[in-house]
C-alpha positions in Angstrom: 0.0 0.0 0.0 1.3 3.5 -0.9 0.2 6.3 1.3 0.5 10.1 1.1 -0.8 12.0 4.1 -2.3 15.4 3.9 -5.4 17.2 5.2 -8.0 19.2 3.4 -10.4 21.3 5.5 -13.6 22.4 3.7 -14.4 24.9 6.4 -12.5 26.5 9.3 -13.9 26.6 12.8 -13.1 28.6 16.0 -15.1 28.1 19.2 -12.8 30.0 21.6 -11.7 26.7 23.2 -14.7 26.4 25.4 -16.6 23.9 23.3 -15.7 20.5 21.7 -14.1 20.3 18.3 -13.2 17.1 16.5 -10.2 17.3 14.1 -8.6 14.8 11.8 -5.2 14.2 13.3 -3.9 11.8 10.7 -4.3 14.4 8.0 -5.4 12.0 5.3 -5.3 11.5 1.6 -4.8 7.7 1.1 -3.3 6.2 -2.0 -4.0 2.5 -2.1 -2.6 -0.1 -4.5 -4.1 -3.6 -4.0 -5.2 -6.3 -6.4 -8.9 -6.6 -7.3 -10.6 -8.9 -4.9 -8.4 -7.8 -1.9 -9.2 -5.6 1.0 -7.5 -2.7 2.8 -8.0 -0.9 6.1 -7.9 2.9 6.1 -7.3 4.3 9.6 -8.7 7.8 10.4 -7.3 9.3 13.6 -9.7 11.8 15.3 -9.3 14.0 18.3 -11.6 16.2 20.3 -9.3 19.2 20.9 -12.0 21.1 22.9 -12.9 21.2 26.6 -16.4 19.7 26.1 -17.8 16.5 24.5 -18.2 16.7 20.8 -19.8 14.4 18.2 -18.7 13.7 14.7 -20.4 12.3 11.6 -18.8 10.5 8.6 -20.4 10.4 5.2 -19.3 9.1 1.8 -18.8 11.3 -1.2 -17.3 11.2 -4.7 -14.2 13.1 -5.6 -13.8 14.9 -8.9 -11.5 17.6 -10.2 -11.4 20.3 -12.8 -8.3 22.2 -13.9 -9.6 25.6 -12.9 -11.9 24.9 -9.9 -9.9 22.2 -8.1 -11.6 19.4 -6.1 -15.3 18.9 -6.2 -17.2 16.7 -3.7 -20.3 15.0 -5.1 -22.9 12.5 -3.9 -21.5 8.9 -3.7 -21.9 6.9 -6.9 -22.3 10.0 -9.1 -19.0 9.7 -11.1 -17.7 6.9 -13.3 -14.5 6.7 -11.3 -16.3 6.3 -7.9 -15.2 3.7 -5.3 -17.5 5.0 -2.6 -19.5 1.8 -2.5 -16.3 -0.1 -1.7 -15.9 1.7 1.6 -17.4 0.9 4.9 -16.6 2.6 8.2 -16.8 0.8 11.5 -18.8 3.7 12.8 -20.3 6.8 11.2 -21.4 8.7 14.3 -19.8 8.9 17.7 -19.2 11.3 20.7 -15.7 12.0 21.9 -15.0 13.3 25.4 -12.9 16.4 25.9 -9.4 15.7 24.5 -10.3 12.1 23.7 -8.7 10.4 20.6 -10.1 7.7 18.5 -9.1 5.7 15.4 -12.0 4.9 13.0 -11.2 2.0 10.7 -12.6 2.2 7.2 -12.6 -1.1 5.2 -12.1 -0.9 1.4 -13.3 -4.0 -0.5 -12.0 -3.9 -4.1 -14.3 -5.8 -6.4 -12.7 -8.9 -8.0 -13.8 -8.0 -11.5 -12.6 -4.3 -11.4 -10.6 -3.7 -14.6 -10.1 0.0 -14.7 -6.8 1.8 -13.9 -8.0 3.8 -10.9 -11.0 4.8 -8.7 -11.5 7.4 -6.0 -13.9 8.6 -3.3 -14.0 10.7 -0.2 -14.9 10.5 3.5 -16.4 13.7 4.8 -15.8 14.0 8.6 -18.0 16.7 10.2 -17.5 17.9 13.8 -20.8 18.5 15.6 -20.6 20.1 19.1 -22.8 18.4 21.7 -24.0 21.6 23.3 -24.8 24.9 21.7 -22.5 27.8 22.4 -23.3 30.1 25.3 -25.5 32.7 23.7 -24.6 35.3 26.4 -20.9 35.3 25.6 -18.8 36.0 22.5 -18.6 33.0 20.1 -17.8 31.9 16.6 -19.6 28.5 16.2 -18.8 27.3 12.7 -19.2 23.7 11.6 -15.9 22.0 10.7 -15.6 19.5 7.9 -12.6 17.5 6.7 -12.4 15.7 3.4 -10.4 12.5 3.6 -9.5 11.4 0.0 -9.2 7.7 -0.9 -7.4 7.1 -4.2 -7.2 3.6 -5.6 -4.6 2.4 -8.2 -5.1 -0.9 -9.9 -1.7 -2.6 -10.3 -3.1 -5.0 -13.0 -4.0 -2.2 -15.5 -1.2 -0.1 -17.1 -2.0 3.5 -16.4 -2.0 6.3 -18.9 0.4 8.9 -17.5 0.1 12.3 -19.3 1.3 15.4 -17.5 0.8 18.5 -19.7 2.5 21.8 -19.0 0.0 24.6 -19.2 1.7 27.9 -18.3 5.0 29.2 -16.9 4.8 32.5 -15.0 6.8 34.5 -12.4 5.2 34.7 -9.0 3.7 37.9 -7.8 6.7 38.6 -5.4 9.2 38.0 -8.3 11.0 35.3 -6.3 9.6 32.1 -7.8 8.8 30.6 -11.2 5.4 28.9 -11.3 4.9 26.0 -13.8 1.3 24.8 -14.0 0.7 21.1 -14.9 -2.5 19.3 -15.8 -2.9 15.6 -15.2 -4.4 14.5 -18.5 -4.0 10.8 -17.7 -6.3 8.3 -16.0 -4.5 7.8 -12.6 -3.3 10.0 -9.8 0.4 10.7 -9.4 2.7 12.6 -7.1 5.4 14.6 -9.0 8.7 16.2 -8.1 10.5 18.4 -10.5 14.0 19.7 -11.2 14.6 22.8 -13.3 17.8 23.5 -15.3 18.5 26.9 -16.8 20.7 27.1 -19.9 22.2 30.3 -21.3 22.4 31.1 -25.0 25.7 29.0 -25.2 23.9 25.9 -23.9 25.6 26.0 -20.6 23.7 25.1 -17.4 23.9 28.2 -15.3 21.3 27.3 -12.6 19.4 24.2 -11.4 17.0 23.7 -8.5 14.4 21.3 -7.1 10.8 22.2 -7.0 9.8 23.6 -3.6 7.2 20.9 -2.9 6.1 17.6 -4.3 2.6 17.8 -5.8 -0.2 15.2 -6.0 -2.5 15.3 -9.0 -5.7 13.3 -9.6 -7.0 13.0 -13.2 -8.0 16.4 -14.7 -6.5 18.3 -11.8 -4.1 21.2 -12.3 -1.3 22.0 -9.8 1.5 24.6 -9.8 5.1 23.6 -9.3 7.3 26.4 -7.9 11.0 27.0 -8.3 13.1 29.6 -6.7 14.0 32.3 -9.2 17.8 33.0 -9.4 19.5 36.4 -9.8 21.0 36.1 -13.3 22.2 38.7 -15.9 19.6 39.8 -18.4 19.5 37.7 -21.6 17.9 34.7 -23.3 17.6 31.4 -21.5 16.1 28.0 -21.9 14.4 26.3 -18.9 14.4 22.5 -19.0 12.1 21.0 -16.4 12.5 17.2 -15.8 9.8 15.7 -13.5 9.4 12.3 -12.0 6.3 10.6 -10.6 6.2 8.5 -7.4 5.8 5.4 -9.7 9.1 6.3 -11.5 7.8 7.7 -14.8 9.7 10.7 -16.2 8.7 13.5 -18.5 10.1 16.9 -19.4 9.2 20.3 -20.8 11.2 23.2 -22.2 10.4 26.9 -22.1 12.2 29.9 -23.6 12.8 32.8 -21.2 14.0 36.4 -21.4 15.4 37.9 -18.2 
């Protein structure tokens, strides 16, 4: 099983510390690679960080992406790539005491006859305070929801990996180059990139790693950033070589004038 952990909060919440608040401690986006017919357990670690009891609710959703609008969360079973009906949590509703932690196990059952390259779904974890905030005192009582992404890769089906470079721009503070990619393939990937800058004699005058690795699901666009060097004015070629977490490599070239 391959995992990448990160958290995505759909809404922020502040309750001045006086009331319960359940947060996702494991910060999850799970990438799972198992054979069709097998099972996998996805652990979700939750904690009530408040001083009062707090309930949580888990619901299934589909995960989709568009280049400009990013992630979209839809009713389960509404996309062709959905694996929402493969998932079953051991509990969907529970109350945590103040500062209590809990691990909720979610079982994924991969259908034996599944013959696509990938599938994806989402678990929405909503924090629901047990008691209403004190109406006499100051409060900001906003419901918090985390999206825990579950991304499946089928090792029996060769994926179509197609990362397309869309734009190259200088960041607003003039300190980074921002290269925007779109995943035009049919499987999610995590990419890291290295940029080489060549002068008009073909000499490498600068090279650097991307600031952060980026995960992309199909149709998603992400921006890879590189620190911008202090170089003399002139014509340059930027050659960016990227590698996915599965070992595929691809490259793009851009002409620059500094």
